VOLOLUM-261009 format. One record per residue: residue number from 1; residue in three letters; x, y, z of N, C-alpha, C, CB in turn. Coordinates in nm, 2 decimals. Glycine has a CB too. Layout:
+------+------+--------+--------+--------+--------+--------+--------+--------+--------+--------+--------+--------+--------+
: resi : resn :    nxx :    nyy :    nzz :   caxx :   cayy :   cazz :    cxx :    cyy :    czz :   cbxx :   cbyy :   cbzz :
+------+------+--------+--------+--------+--------+--------+--------+--------+--------+--------+--------+--------+--------+
:  NUM :  ALA :      X :      Y :      Z :      X :      Y :      Z :      X :      Y :      Z :      X :      Y :      Z :
...
+------+------+--------+--------+--------+--------+--------+--------+--------+--------+--------+--------+--------+--------+
This chain:
+------+------+--------+--------+--------+--------+--------+--------+--------+--------+--------+--------+--------+--------+
: resi : resn :    nxx :    nyy :    nzz :   caxx :   cayy :   cazz :    cxx :    cyy :    czz :   cbxx :   cbyy :   cbzz :
+------+------+--------+--------+--------+--------+--------+--------+--------+--------+--------+--------+--------+--------+
:    1 :  MET :  -0.53 :  -2.38 :  -4.67 :  -0.40 :  -2.36 :  -4.61 :  -0.28 :  -2.44 :  -4.67 :  -0.42 :  -2.41 :  -4.47 :
:    2 :  LYS :  -0.19 :  -2.39 :  -4.66 :  -0.10 :  -2.45 :  -4.77 :   0.00 :  -2.52 :  -4.68 :  -0.02 :  -2.35 :  -4.87 :
:    3 :  TYR :   0.05 :  -2.50 :  -4.55 :   0.12 :  -2.54 :  -4.50 :   0.08 :  -2.62 :  -4.33 :   0.20 :  -2.44 :  -4.51 :
:    4 :  LEU :   0.12 :  -2.74 :  -4.31 :   0.10 :  -2.80 :  -4.18 :   0.22 :  -2.81 :  -4.08 :   0.04 :  -2.93 :  -4.19 :
:    5 :  ILE :   0.19 :  -2.73 :  -3.95 :   0.33 :  -2.72 :  -3.89 :   0.29 :  -2.80 :  -3.76 :   0.39 :  -2.55 :  -3.87 :
:    6 :  ASP :   0.38 :  -2.89 :  -3.77 :   0.37 :  -3.02 :  -3.64 :   0.50 :  -2.95 :  -3.54 :   0.42 :  -3.24 :  -3.70 :
:    7 :  HIS :   0.41 :  -2.91 :  -3.41 :   0.49 :  -2.88 :  -3.32 :   0.57 :  -2.96 :  -3.23 :   0.44 :  -2.82 :  -3.28 :
:    8 :  ASN :   0.53 :  -3.07 :  -3.24 :   0.62 :  -3.18 :  -3.17 :   0.74 :  -3.22 :  -3.24 :   0.54 :  -3.31 :  -3.16 :
:    9 :  SER :   0.72 :  -3.24 :  -3.36 :   0.85 :  -3.30 :  -3.43 :   0.92 :  -3.18 :  -3.51 :   0.82 :  -3.42 :  -3.54 :
:   10 :  LYS :   0.87 :  -3.06 :  -3.50 :   0.92 :  -2.94 :  -3.54 :   0.94 :  -2.94 :  -3.72 :   1.07 :  -2.93 :  -3.46 :
:   11 :  PHE :   0.85 :  -3.02 :  -3.77 :   0.84 :  -3.02 :  -3.91 :   0.73 :  -2.95 :  -3.97 :   0.84 :  -3.15 :  -3.94 :
:   12 :  VAL :   0.77 :  -2.90 :  -4.09 :   0.65 :  -2.82 :  -4.17 :   0.62 :  -2.88 :  -4.30 :   0.68 :  -2.67 :  -4.21 :
:   13 :  HIS :   0.49 :  -2.94 :  -4.29 :   0.46 :  -3.02 :  -4.42 :   0.39 :  -2.92 :  -4.52 :   0.36 :  -3.16 :  -4.39 :
:   14 :  GLU :   0.39 :  -2.93 :  -4.63 :   0.32 :  -2.88 :  -4.75 :   0.18 :  -2.95 :  -4.77 :   0.42 :  -2.91 :  -4.87 :
:   15 :  ILE :   0.07 :  -2.92 :  -4.74 :  -0.02 :  -2.99 :  -4.74 :  -0.04 :  -3.06 :  -4.88 :  -0.11 :  -2.93 :  -4.68 :
:   16 :  GLN :  -0.02 :  -2.98 :  -5.00 :  -0.05 :  -3.03 :  -5.12 :   0.02 :  -3.17 :  -5.16 :  -0.02 :  -2.93 :  -5.22 :
:   17 :  TYR :   0.14 :  -3.17 :  -5.11 :   0.22 :  -3.28 :  -5.15 :   0.25 :  -3.38 :  -5.01 :   0.35 :  -3.23 :  -5.22 :
:   18 :  ALA :   0.20 :  -3.36 :  -4.94 :   0.21 :  -3.45 :  -4.80 :   0.15 :  -3.61 :  -4.83 :   0.11 :  -3.36 :  -4.66 :
:   19 :  THR :   0.23 :  -3.70 :  -4.81 :   0.20 :  -3.86 :  -4.83 :   0.21 :  -3.92 :  -4.69 :   0.31 :  -3.94 :  -4.95 :
:   20 :  ASP :   0.17 :  -4.04 :  -4.71 :   0.19 :  -4.14 :  -4.58 :   0.33 :  -4.15 :  -4.53 :   0.16 :  -4.29 :  -4.62 :
:   21 :  ARG :   0.44 :  -4.09 :  -4.59 :   0.56 :  -4.10 :  -4.55 :   0.59 :  -3.98 :  -4.46 :   0.63 :  -4.10 :  -4.66 :
:   22 :  CYS :   0.51 :  -3.89 :  -4.46 :   0.52 :  -3.77 :  -4.41 :   0.46 :  -3.79 :  -4.23 :   0.43 :  -3.65 :  -4.52 :
:   23 :  LYS :   0.38 :  -3.90 :  -4.22 :   0.34 :  -3.94 :  -4.10 :   0.26 :  -3.83 :  -4.02 :   0.45 :  -4.00 :  -4.03 :
:   24 :  THR :   0.17 :  -3.73 :  -4.13 :   0.10 :  -3.62 :  -4.06 :   0.00 :  -3.69 :  -3.98 :   0.05 :  -3.52 :  -4.15 :
:   25 :  HIS :  -0.05 :  -3.80 :  -4.00 :  -0.17 :  -3.87 :  -3.93 :  -0.12 :  -3.86 :  -3.77 :  -0.20 :  -4.05 :  -3.99 :
:   26 :  THR :   0.00 :  -3.87 :  -3.72 :   0.03 :  -3.89 :  -3.61 :   0.04 :  -3.74 :  -3.54 :   0.14 :  -3.97 :  -3.62 :
:   27 :  THR :   0.03 :  -3.63 :  -3.62 :   0.01 :  -3.49 :  -3.59 :  -0.11 :  -3.47 :  -3.50 :   0.00 :  -3.42 :  -3.72 :
:   28 :  LEU :  -0.22 :  -3.54 :  -3.54 :  -0.36 :  -3.53 :  -3.48 :  -0.33 :  -3.54 :  -3.34 :  -0.46 :  -3.65 :  -3.53 :
:   29 :  GLU :  -0.22 :  -3.61 :  -3.28 :  -0.22 :  -3.65 :  -3.15 :  -0.16 :  -3.52 :  -3.05 :  -0.14 :  -3.79 :  -3.14 :
:   30 :  GLY :  -0.10 :  -3.44 :  -3.13 :  -0.03 :  -3.34 :  -3.06 :  -0.06 :  -3.19 :  -3.12 :   0.13 :  -3.38 :  -3.06 :
:   31 :  PRO :   0.00 :  -3.07 :  -3.08 :  -0.02 :  -2.97 :  -3.12 :  -0.01 :  -2.93 :  -3.27 :   0.05 :  -2.92 :  -3.05 :
:   32 :  LYS :  -0.06 :  -2.90 :  -3.35 :  -0.05 :  -2.86 :  -3.50 :  -0.12 :  -2.72 :  -3.54 :  -0.12 :  -2.97 :  -3.60 :
:   33 :  GLU :  -0.08 :  -2.68 :  -3.64 :  -0.11 :  -2.53 :  -3.68 :  -0.13 :  -2.54 :  -3.84 :   0.02 :  -2.43 :  -3.65 :
:   34 :  TYR :  -0.20 :  -2.47 :  -3.90 :  -0.21 :  -2.45 :  -4.03 :  -0.20 :  -2.30 :  -4.07 :  -0.32 :  -2.51 :  -4.09 :
:   35 :  THR :  -0.13 :  -2.29 :  -4.17 :  -0.09 :  -2.13 :  -4.22 :  -0.06 :  -2.13 :  -4.36 :   0.06 :  -2.06 :  -4.15 :
:   36 :  ASP :  -0.09 :  -2.01 :  -4.43 :  -0.06 :  -1.99 :  -4.57 :   0.07 :  -1.90 :  -4.56 :  -0.19 :  -1.93 :  -4.66 :
:   37 :  SER :   0.13 :  -1.86 :  -4.44 :   0.23 :  -1.76 :  -4.44 :   0.36 :  -1.80 :  -4.46 :   0.23 :  -1.69 :  -4.34 :
:   38 :  SER :   0.44 :  -1.78 :  -4.58 :   0.58 :  -1.80 :  -4.60 :   0.68 :  -1.75 :  -4.50 :   0.60 :  -1.74 :  -4.72 :
:   39 :  ASP :   0.63 :  -1.62 :  -4.46 :   0.73 :  -1.56 :  -4.39 :   0.70 :  -1.60 :  -4.22 :   0.73 :  -1.40 :  -4.42 :
:   40 :  TYR :   0.63 :  -1.67 :  -4.20 :   0.60 :  -1.72 :  -4.05 :   0.69 :  -1.86 :  -4.04 :   0.43 :  -1.76 :  -4.02 :
:   41 :  ILE :   0.67 :  -1.94 :  -4.16 :   0.76 :  -2.06 :  -4.19 :   0.90 :  -2.03 :  -4.18 :   0.74 :  -2.11 :  -4.33 :
:   42 :  SER :   0.93 :  -1.91 :  -4.27 :   1.08 :  -1.87 :  -4.25 :   1.13 :  -1.81 :  -4.11 :   1.11 :  -1.76 :  -4.36 :
:   43 :  GLN :   1.05 :  -1.78 :  -4.02 :   1.05 :  -1.73 :  -3.89 :   1.11 :  -1.86 :  -3.81 :   0.90 :  -1.66 :  -3.85 :
:   44 :  LEU :   1.02 :  -1.94 :  -3.80 :   1.01 :  -2.10 :  -3.74 :   1.16 :  -2.16 :  -3.78 :   0.87 :  -2.20 :  -3.80 :
:   45 :  GLU :   1.17 :  -2.14 :  -3.91 :   1.31 :  -2.21 :  -3.95 :   1.44 :  -2.16 :  -3.91 :   1.32 :  -2.22 :  -4.09 :
:   46 :  SER :   1.43 :  -2.01 :  -3.92 :   1.56 :  -1.95 :  -3.87 :   1.55 :  -1.94 :  -3.72 :   1.58 :  -1.80 :  -3.93 :
:   47 :  GLY :   1.46 :  -1.91 :  -3.65 :   1.44 :  -1.87 :  -3.51 :   1.45 :  -1.99 :  -3.43 :   1.31 :  -1.80 :  -3.48 :
:   48 :  LYS :   1.35 :  -2.09 :  -3.44 :   1.31 :  -2.21 :  -3.37 :   1.35 :  -2.34 :  -3.41 :   1.19 :  -2.21 :  -3.37 :
:   49 :  SER :   1.44 :  -2.34 :  -3.49 :   1.50 :  -2.48 :  -3.55 :   1.40 :  -2.56 :  -3.61 :   1.57 :  -2.57 :  -3.46 :
:   50 :  TYR :   1.29 :  -2.52 :  -3.68 :   1.18 :  -2.60 :  -3.74 :   1.26 :  -2.63 :  -3.87 :   1.02 :  -2.52 :  -3.75 :
:   51 :  MET :   1.20 :  -2.76 :  -3.94 :   1.26 :  -2.78 :  -4.06 :   1.14 :  -2.82 :  -4.18 :   1.36 :  -2.89 :  -4.03 :
:   52 :  LYS :   1.17 :  -2.80 :  -4.29 :   1.07 :  -2.87 :  -4.39 :   1.08 :  -3.00 :  -4.41 :   1.07 :  -2.82 :  -4.51 :
:   53 :  CYS :   0.96 :  -3.07 :  -4.43 :   0.97 :  -3.23 :  -4.44 :   1.04 :  -3.26 :  -4.55 :   0.83 :  -3.31 :  -4.46 :
:   54 :  PRO :   1.12 :  -3.36 :  -4.57 :   1.18 :  -3.38 :  -4.70 :   1.09 :  -3.45 :  -4.78 :   1.32 :  -3.45 :  -4.70 :
:   55 :  ASN :   1.00 :  -3.51 :  -4.72 :   0.89 :  -3.60 :  -4.82 :   0.79 :  -3.52 :  -4.87 :   0.81 :  -3.70 :  -4.74 :
:   56 :  CYS :   0.78 :  -3.40 :  -4.85 :   0.65 :  -3.32 :  -4.90 :   0.71 :  -3.19 :  -4.95 :   0.52 :  -3.30 :  -4.77 :
:   57 :  HIS :   0.83 :  -3.15 :  -4.93 :   0.90 :  -3.04 :  -4.99 :   0.99 :  -3.06 :  -5.11 :   0.97 :  -2.98 :  -4.89 :
:   58 :  GLU :   1.05 :  -3.17 :  -5.13 :   1.13 :  -3.22 :  -5.23 :   1.06 :  -3.31 :  -5.31 :   1.22 :  -3.27 :  -5.18 :
:   59 :  VAL :   0.97 :  -3.27 :  -5.40 :   0.89 :  -3.36 :  -5.48 :   0.97 :  -3.39 :  -5.60 :   0.75 :  -3.29 :  -5.52 :
:   60 :  PRO :   0.99 :  -3.54 :  -5.61 :   1.09 :  -3.54 :  -5.73 :   1.02 :  -3.50 :  -5.86 :   1.14 :  -3.69 :  -5.76 :
:   61 :  LEU :   1.11 :  -3.49 :  -5.96 :   1.04 :  -3.46 :  -6.09 :   1.06 :  -3.59 :  -6.18 :   1.09 :  -3.32 :  -6.17 :
:   62 :  LEU :   0.94 :  -3.65 :  -6.21 :   0.95 :  -3.78 :  -6.29 :   0.96 :  -3.74 :  -6.43 :   0.83 :  -3.87 :  -6.26 :
:   63 :  MET :   1.05 :  -3.82 :  -6.49 :   1.09 :  -3.79 :  -6.62 :   1.06 :  -3.93 :  -6.73 :   1.25 :  -3.75 :  -6.59 :
:   64 :  ASP :   1.01 :  -3.92 :  -6.83 :   1.01 :  -4.06 :  -6.89 :   1.13 :  -4.07 :  -7.00 :   0.88 :  -4.09 :  -6.96 :
+------+------+--------+--------+--------+--------+--------+--------+--------+--------+--------+--------+--------+--------+
């Protein structure tokens, strides 16, 4: 699965880049959903006010 959807906070997390700052461990207490569908994520964002988590969707580019 590529995405974790937290229905309590209405955040979409990208599992590959999720960190402790995402607080996905609190998601275990409420309803959650896993998906690979980018189209479904787009529908949630446009129609139901879900947002991509800034901690795991905007991975900083590290340069030396």
